[in-house]
Backbone as a chain_set.jsonl record, in Angstrom:
{"seq": "MKTIAQQLNIKDFPFEIKDKNGNEIYYENSDGYWCKYEYDKNGKQIYFEDSNGFWVKREYNKNGKQIYSEDSYGFWYKREYDKNGNEIYYENSYGYWYKREYDKNGKRIYSENSEGVIEDNMPKTGNDEIVEIDGKKSKLTEL", "coords": {"N": [[33.348, -8.235, -62.498], [35.18, -5.928, -64.346], [35.228, -2.348, -64.37], [35.078, 0.181, -66.975], [37.052, 2.151, -66.551], [38.75, 0.741, -64.827], [39.577, -1.311, -66.537], [41.029, 0.182, -68.347], [42.981, 1.095, -66.739], [42.769, 3.58, -65.447], [43.577, 6.323, -63.396], [42.959, 8.886, -62.729], [40.293, 10.634, -61.628], [37.102, 12.347, -61.733], [36.294, 10.063, -64.402], [35.538, 10.515, -67.761], [33.814, 9.953, -70.825], [33.14, 11.313, -73.942], [30.922, 11.789, -76.746], [31.217, 12.52, -80.314], [29.751, 14.827, -80.502], [30.016, 16.087, -78.126], [28.484, 15.146, -76.078], [28.145, 13.554, -72.973], [28.871, 10.198, -72.67], [29.748, 8.264, -71.027], [30.511, 7.941, -67.599], [32.529, 7.771, -64.729], [33.354, 7.369, -61.29], [35.805, 7.518, -58.592], [35.014, 5.605, -56.782], [34.063, 3.531, -58.208], [31.517, 3.754, -59.149], [29.498, 4.016, -61.996], [28.016, 5.422, -64.955], [26.162, 5.32, -67.978], [25.225, 6.751, -71.125], [22.958, 7.169, -73.871], [22.196, 8.711, -76.999], [19.865, 10.211, -79.324], [19.791, 11.017, -82.874], [19.379, 13.711, -82.779], [20.541, 14.6, -80.503], [19.156, 14.167, -78.18], [18.72, 12.635, -75.049], [18.283, 9.212, -74.905], [18.67, 6.94, -73.476], [19.696, 5.825, -70.285], [21.849, 4.384, -67.94], [23.038, 2.941, -64.895], [25.598, 1.834, -62.532], [24.271, 0.79, -60.384], [22.188, -0.604, -61.348], [20.004, 0.778, -62.205], [17.958, 2.068, -64.831], [16.812, 4.123, -67.566], [14.623, 4.646, -70.251], [13.875, 6.675, -73.064], [11.616, 8.267, -75.37], [11.111, 10.362, -78.226], [9.145, 12.718, -80.129], [8.89, 13.769, -83.618], [9.34, 16.451, -83.393], [11.004, 16.777, -81.289], [9.922, 16.619, -78.761], [9.432, 15.009, -75.672], [7.851, 11.918, -75.573], [7.532, 9.495, -74.358], [8.543, 7.602, -71.528], [10.254, 5.237, -69.584], [11.287, 3.306, -66.716], [13.618, 1.307, -64.761], [12.345, 0.75, -62.399], [9.79, 0.251, -63.033], [8.157, 2.383, -63.49], [6.387, 4.434, -65.77], [5.588, 6.879, -68.271], [3.531, 8.625, -70.634], [3.132, 11.049, -73.22], [1.17, 13.29, -75.205], [0.978, 15.585, -77.943], [-0.368, 18.539, -79.48], [-0.632, 19.9, -82.854], [0.676, 22.282, -82.56], [2.54, 21.927, -80.627], [1.682, 21.923, -78.024], [1.12, 20.32, -74.952], [-1.261, 17.858, -74.763], [-2.146, 15.558, -73.608], [-1.435, 13.399, -70.898], [-0.244, 10.552, -69.239], [0.406, 8.172, -66.643], [2.083, 5.341, -65.06], [1.019, 5.084, -62.556], [-1.623, 5.487, -62.8], [-2.473, 8.05, -63.012], [-3.694, 10.751, -64.987], [-4.042, 13.426, -67.383], [-5.927, 15.692, -69.445], [-5.787, 18.258, -71.888], [-6.868, 21.267, -73.471], [-6.372, 23.758, -75.978], [-6.541, 27.171, -77.124], [-6.434, 28.91, -80.328], [-4.284, 30.572, -79.961], [-2.586, 29.305, -78.28], [-3.234, 29.359, -75.628], [-4.179, 27.746, -72.688], [-7.33, 26.4, -72.416], [-8.931, 24.516, -71.34], [-8.863, 21.877, -68.98], [-8.614, 18.697, -67.533], [-8.351, 16.094, -65.05], [-7.391, 12.832, -63.745], [-8.065, 12.882, -61.094], [-10.375, 14.181, -60.892], [-10.339, 16.929, -61.11], [-11.279, 19.795, -62.762], [-10.57, 22.357, -64.983], [-11.865, 25.024, -66.425], [-11.456, 27.278, -68.791], [-12.63, 28.272, -71.002], [-13.714, 30.662, -73.409], [-16.264, 32.891, -72.382], [-17.818, 34.739, -73.538], [-20.443, 36.476, -75.286], [-20.223, 37.577, -77.72], [-20.111, 36.766, -80.426], [-17.643, 35.44, -80.794], [-15.073, 33.52, -82.313], [-14.039, 30.302, -81.657], [-11.645, 27.634, -81.407], [-11.703, 24.242, -80.966], [-10.31, 21.161, -80.52], [-9.615, 21.21, -83.232], [-11.933, 22.05, -84.504], [-13.836, 24.741, -85.594], [-15.919, 27.062, -83.994], [-18.637, 29.297, -83.488], [-19.135, 31.406, -80.841], [-22.041, 32.314, -79.333], [-23.757, 32.519, -77.165], [-23.625, 31.516, -73.765]], "CA": [[33.534, -7.598, -63.791], [35.891, -4.663, -64.228], [34.654, -1.173, -65.017], [35.894, 0.667, -68.097], [38.238, 2.816, -65.998], [39.647, -0.307, -64.327], [40.143, -1.992, -67.704], [41.994, 1.09, -68.972], [43.927, 1.468, -65.69], [42.626, 5.02, -65.209], [43.811, 6.711, -62.0], [42.504, 10.257, -62.561], [38.826, 10.639, -61.615], [36.178, 11.465, -62.447], [36.636, 9.667, -65.761], [34.411, 10.757, -68.652], [33.954, 9.766, -72.268], [32.132, 12.077, -74.667], [30.807, 11.462, -78.166], [31.725, 13.562, -81.216], [28.952, 16.037, -80.312], [30.276, 16.616, -76.798], [27.579, 14.547, -75.095], [28.754, 12.554, -72.106], [28.312, 8.865, -72.893], [30.193, 7.409, -69.931], [31.073, 8.642, -66.449], [32.888, 6.878, -63.623], [34.1, 8.03, -60.217], [36.856, 6.701, -57.964], [34.384, 4.527, -56.016], [33.609, 2.493, -59.129], [30.178, 4.059, -59.668], [29.528, 4.449, -63.385], [26.758, 5.565, -65.681], [26.345, 5.504, -69.411], [24.14, 7.45, -71.777], [22.835, 7.08, -75.328], [21.471, 9.857, -77.539], [19.371, 10.056, -80.692], [20.516, 11.834, -83.855], [19.17, 15.115, -82.448], [21.216, 14.901, -79.248], [18.262, 13.932, -77.04], [19.094, 11.426, -74.317], [17.274, 8.167, -75.061], [18.933, 5.844, -72.559], [20.607, 6.046, -69.165], [22.022, 3.194, -67.092], [24.138, 3.11, -63.951], [26.155, 0.625, -61.917], [23.319, 0.28, -59.39], [21.152, -1.354, -62.048], [18.921, 1.649, -62.621], [17.982, 2.515, -66.215], [15.684, 4.901, -68.082], [14.515, 4.758, -71.71], [13.024, 7.797, -73.463], [11.315, 8.425, -76.79], [10.749, 11.726, -78.597], [8.475, 12.83, -81.419], [9.713, 14.397, -84.655], [9.618, 17.823, -82.985], [11.908, 16.761, -80.145], [9.18, 16.576, -77.497], [9.451, 13.674, -75.063], [6.516, 11.321, -75.621], [7.462, 8.273, -73.562], [9.672, 7.293, -70.661], [10.055, 4.134, -68.637], [12.512, 3.042, -65.983], [13.801, -0.035, -64.194], [11.432, 0.568, -61.265], [8.466, -0.031, -63.565], [7.405, 3.61, -63.722], [6.373, 4.928, -67.14], [4.607, 7.902, -68.624], [3.477, 8.994, -72.041], [2.59, 12.373, -73.484], [0.771, 13.6, -76.575], [1.02, 17.009, -78.229], [-1.103, 18.956, -80.669], [0.24, 20.329, -83.952], [1.417, 23.472, -82.137], [3.495, 21.556, -79.597], [1.084, 21.988, -76.691], [0.849, 19.01, -74.367], [-2.707, 17.69, -74.654], [-2.473, 14.362, -72.844], [-0.37, 12.794, -70.102], [-0.694, 9.394, -68.462], [1.537, 7.445, -66.077], [1.846, 3.981, -64.559], [0.259, 5.149, -61.303], [-3.02, 5.696, -63.134], [-2.78, 9.48, -63.116], [-3.734, 11.286, -66.342], [-4.743, 14.69, -67.61], [-6.186, 16.126, -70.808], [-5.806, 19.716, -71.998], [-7.234, 21.853, -74.758], [-5.794, 25.09, -76.151], [-7.119, 27.968, -78.201], [-5.532, 29.103, -81.47], [-3.113, 31.334, -79.511], [-1.799, 28.477, -77.373], [-3.67, 29.525, -74.241], [-4.938, 26.588, -72.212], [-8.707, 26.79, -72.143], [-9.641, 23.444, -70.638], [-8.009, 20.831, -68.439], [-9.215, 17.797, -66.549], [-7.426, 15.023, -64.699], [-7.932, 11.606, -63.164], [-8.518, 13.142, -59.732], [-11.643, 14.889, -60.981], [-10.16, 18.376, -61.165], [-11.576, 20.375, -64.077], [-10.288, 23.787, -65.105], [-12.535, 25.454, -67.648], [-11.171, 28.68, -69.109], [-13.164, 28.564, -72.324], [-14.321, 31.996, -73.465], [-17.664, 32.916, -71.969], [-18.433, 35.929, -74.102], [-21.544, 36.255, -76.204], [-20.05, 38.548, -78.8], [-19.82, 36.076, -81.688], [-16.233, 35.087, -80.855], [-14.781, 32.228, -82.931], [-13.092, 29.498, -80.891], [-11.293, 26.369, -82.036], [-11.52, 23.174, -80.0], [-10.043, 19.907, -81.228], [-9.567, 21.444, -84.665], [-13.245, 22.466, -85.013], [-14.137, 26.149, -85.309], [-17.303, 27.316, -83.611], [-18.938, 30.677, -83.13], [-19.802, 31.541, -79.557], [-23.067, 33.34, -79.342], [-24.22, 32.649, -75.794], [-23.409, 30.347, -72.92]], "C": [[34.165, -6.222, -63.583], [35.148, -3.545, -64.949], [35.563, -0.754, -66.166], [37.17, 1.326, -67.584], [39.235, 1.8, -65.463], [40.317, -1.041, -65.491], [41.219, -1.149, -68.371], [43.062, 1.57, -67.99], [43.953, 2.981, -65.444], [42.8, 5.304, -63.719], [43.279, 8.111, -61.686], [40.983, 10.303, -62.708], [38.296, 12.035, -61.34], [36.634, 11.232, -63.885], [35.393, 9.827, -66.628], [34.788, 10.443, -70.09], [32.818, 10.535, -72.922], [32.095, 11.642, -76.123], [31.289, 12.644, -79.009], [30.952, 14.871, -81.09], [29.147, 16.666, -78.929], [29.341, 16.094, -75.714], [28.322, 13.503, -74.27], [28.081, 11.202, -72.345], [28.754, 7.871, -71.819], [30.807, 8.285, -68.854], [31.399, 7.586, -65.401], [33.639, 7.675, -62.57], [35.069, 7.046, -59.566], [36.293, 5.566, -57.108], [33.894, 3.389, -56.903], [32.186, 2.687, -59.615], [30.32, 4.557, -61.102], [28.111, 4.651, -63.908], [27.077, 5.792, -67.152], [25.063, 6.052, -70.014], [24.155, 7.144, -73.266], [21.943, 8.223, -75.78], [20.949, 9.54, -78.934], [20.144, 10.997, -81.61], [20.366, 13.334, -83.602], [19.802, 15.517, -81.116], [20.342, 14.746, -78.016], [18.652, 12.62, -76.366], [17.964, 10.393, -74.405], [17.498, 6.992, -74.108], [19.937, 6.28, -71.504], [20.66, 4.749, -68.378], [23.163, 3.463, -66.127], [24.524, 1.787, -63.301], [25.283, 0.058, -60.806], [22.185, -0.519, -60.023], [19.969, -0.516, -62.493], [19.09, 2.025, -64.084], [16.716, 3.286, -66.541], [15.777, 4.894, -69.604], [13.558, 5.898, -72.02], [12.805, 7.781, -74.967], [10.83, 9.845, -77.031], [9.995, 11.717, -79.919], [9.378, 13.567, -82.405], [10.066, 15.846, -84.334], [10.509, 17.911, -81.746], [11.229, 16.781, -78.791], [9.187, 15.15, -76.963], [8.038, 13.122, -75.013], [6.399, 10.063, -74.781], [8.72, 8.139, -72.729], [9.297, 6.105, -69.797], [11.378, 3.865, -67.942], [12.499, 1.652, -65.354], [12.945, -0.285, -62.964], [10.015, 0.237, -61.723], [7.619, 1.204, -63.803], [7.497, 3.986, -65.192], [5.397, 6.085, -67.252], [4.659, 8.143, -70.114], [2.779, 10.334, -72.169], [2.193, 12.475, -74.947], [0.713, 15.111, -76.721], [0.152, 17.324, -79.437], [-0.114, 19.463, -81.715], [1.068, 21.56, -83.615], [2.415, 23.188, -81.019], [2.978, 21.671, -78.18], [0.798, 20.578, -76.188], [-0.655, 18.878, -74.137], [-3.1, 16.449, -73.864], [-1.235, 13.855, -72.125], [-0.995, 11.64, -69.337], [0.534, 8.714, -67.879], [1.106, 6.106, -65.487], [1.133, 3.955, -63.214], [-1.232, 5.352, -61.545], [-3.42, 7.155, -63.236], [-2.764, 9.891, -64.581], [-4.323, 12.691, -66.326], [-4.885, 14.935, -69.104], [-6.244, 17.646, -70.796], [-6.241, 20.12, -73.398], [-6.727, 23.285, -74.782], [-6.536, 25.846, -77.242], [-6.067, 28.181, -79.285], [-4.27, 29.882, -81.114], [-2.237, 30.56, -78.538], [-2.157, 28.638, -75.915], [-4.501, 28.31, -73.843], [-6.341, 27.039, -71.815], [-9.491, 25.709, -71.41], [-8.637, 22.411, -70.171], [-8.832, 19.977, -67.491], [-8.227, 16.688, -66.256], [-8.138, 13.88, -64.004], [-8.41, 11.777, -61.731], [-9.82, 13.946, -59.707], [-11.543, 16.394, -61.018], [-10.387, 18.841, -62.597], [-11.322, 21.865, -64.011], [-10.844, 24.218, -66.454], [-12.32, 26.943, -67.852], [-11.678, 29.042, -70.498], [-13.825, 29.939, -72.3], [-15.808, 31.938, -73.152], [-18.381, 34.147, -72.522], [-19.571, 35.553, -75.03], [-21.433, 37.166, -77.398], [-19.557, 37.913, -80.103], [-18.337, 35.76, -81.868], [-16.079, 33.694, -81.464], [-13.746, 31.525, -82.056], [-12.834, 28.211, -81.643], [-10.993, 25.365, -80.946], [-11.403, 21.868, -80.771], [-10.117, 20.074, -82.741], [-10.88, 21.894, -85.288], [-13.486, 23.921, -84.612], [-15.614, 26.297, -85.036], [-17.449, 28.772, -83.253], [-19.678, 30.666, -81.801], [-20.843, 32.639, -79.679], [-23.578, 33.582, -77.946], [-23.909, 31.377, -75.041], [-24.357, 30.377, -71.763]], "O": [[33.719, -5.45, -62.734], [34.526, -3.758, -65.99], [36.674, -1.265, -66.314], [38.251, 1.087, -68.122], [40.443, 1.977, -65.627], [41.506, -1.353, -65.422], [42.199, -1.678, -68.896], [43.94, 2.353, -68.353], [45.014, 3.577, -65.259], [42.233, 4.605, -62.88], [43.161, 8.484, -60.519], [40.451, 10.04, -63.786], [39.012, 12.843, -60.749], [37.272, 12.087, -64.499], [34.32, 9.335, -66.278], [35.927, 10.641, -70.511], [31.665, 10.423, -72.505], [33.098, 11.186, -76.672], [31.721, 13.659, -78.463], [31.438, 15.917, -81.522], [28.508, 17.668, -78.606], [29.397, 16.543, -74.569], [29.044, 12.669, -74.816], [26.861, 11.082, -72.232], [28.204, 6.775, -71.713], [31.526, 9.241, -69.144], [30.647, 6.631, -65.208], [34.452, 8.542, -62.892], [35.136, 5.88, -59.953], [37.033, 4.652, -56.744], [33.368, 2.394, -56.404], [31.686, 1.886, -60.405], [31.156, 5.413, -61.39], [27.145, 4.116, -63.365], [28.104, 6.366, -67.513], [23.968, 5.847, -69.49], [25.208, 6.895, -73.854], [21.049, 8.656, -75.052], [21.515, 8.708, -79.643], [21.053, 11.696, -81.161], [21.128, 14.137, -84.14], [19.619, 16.643, -80.655], [20.738, 15.148, -76.922], [18.886, 11.615, -77.038], [16.828, 10.673, -74.023], [16.619, 6.146, -73.948], [20.894, 7.001, -71.787], [19.637, 4.095, -68.173], [24.138, 4.127, -66.479], [23.867, 0.763, -63.492], [25.536, -1.049, -60.333], [21.325, -1.049, -59.321], [19.03, -1.038, -63.094], [20.205, 2.273, -64.543], [15.685, 3.127, -65.886], [16.845, 5.103, -70.179], [12.552, 6.076, -71.334], [13.664, 7.351, -75.737], [10.217, 10.46, -76.159], [10.18, 10.816, -80.737], [10.5, 13.944, -82.065], [10.984, 16.41, -84.931], [10.738, 19.0, -81.219], [11.897, 16.944, -77.77], [8.974, 14.198, -77.714], [7.132, 13.764, -74.482], [5.29, 9.601, -74.513], [9.813, 8.507, -73.157], [8.161, 5.986, -69.338], [12.448, 4.146, -68.48], [11.505, 0.928, -65.413], [12.83, -1.429, -62.524], [9.139, -0.027, -60.899], [6.483, 1.095, -64.266], [8.563, 3.872, -65.797], [4.496, 6.243, -66.428], [5.672, 7.907, -70.772], [1.948, 10.705, -71.34], [2.79, 11.838, -75.816], [0.437, 15.831, -75.761], [-0.042, 16.478, -80.311], [1.096, 19.456, -81.489], [2.05, 21.857, -84.297], [3.064, 24.107, -80.518], [3.746, 21.532, -77.228], [0.287, 19.742, -76.933], [-1.253, 19.674, -73.414], [-4.262, 16.298, -73.488], [-0.13, 13.877, -72.668], [-2.123, 11.732, -68.853], [1.585, 8.671, -68.519], [-0.082, 5.788, -65.427], [0.688, 2.893, -62.778], [-2.017, 5.387, -60.597], [-4.578, 7.466, -63.517], [-1.913, 9.431, -65.341], [-5.008, 13.088, -65.383], [-4.088, 14.462, -69.914], [-6.692, 18.253, -69.823], [-6.01, 19.405, -74.373], [-6.656, 23.948, -73.747], [-7.088, 25.247, -78.164], [-4.944, 27.69, -79.173], [-3.296, 29.864, -81.866], [-1.254, 31.095, -78.026], [-1.462, 28.112, -75.045], [-5.407, 27.898, -74.567], [-6.514, 27.937, -70.99], [-10.59, 25.961, -70.916], [-7.676, 22.103, -70.875], [-9.655, 20.494, -66.735], [-7.373, 16.367, -67.083], [-9.332, 13.953, -63.713], [-9.096, 10.901, -61.204], [-10.302, 14.339, -58.645], [-12.565, 17.078, -60.964], [-9.76, 18.338, -63.53], [-11.793, 22.551, -63.104], [-10.338, 23.813, -67.501], [-12.927, 27.768, -67.169], [-11.211, 30.008, -71.101], [-14.421, 30.334, -71.298], [-16.516, 31.04, -73.606], [-19.434, 34.539, -72.018], [-19.641, 34.42, -75.505], [-22.438, 37.497, -78.027], [-18.695, 38.462, -80.788], [-17.831, 35.81, -82.988], [-16.863, 32.792, -81.166], [-12.696, 32.092, -81.752], [-13.673, 27.744, -82.413], [-10.132, 25.599, -80.097], [-12.275, 21.514, -81.564], [-10.616, 19.199, -83.449], [-10.935, 22.101, -86.501], [-13.357, 24.285, -83.443], [-16.455, 25.739, -85.741], [-16.509, 29.407, -82.775], [-20.708, 30.009, -81.65], [-20.538, 33.761, -80.084], [-23.814, 34.729, -77.566], [-23.927, 30.286, -75.611], [-24.338, 29.474, -70.926]]}, "num_chains": 1, "name": "protein.A"}
């Protein structure tokens, strides 16, 4: 099967095709290696494929944050975000995961992962500080 450059009888390499937004959608070099890309309406790359058979698919949330990716090797990962755009959960096909919690200022106050590592930065004051965890407000009085 002929590549696009071969079909068009292109002699000047590298050969590139861009979409109306300037995103590269096709690339080919003089050795016949090629790759193609697809983008969503926001210009985020949602698909990549090359002449070696490798591919990657990606998904994004409404805020443009990547929430899922999978590739031709069988690797995948997914992410979740809170309403402020902080990453609160990650999981991949190797079984690794982590969870995170943030305070109202976006500071990470808690993290744990599948390897048993826990990072606890929750406020430890006893001066009636108000903290928010998972959308619930609580008054710290003593720990």
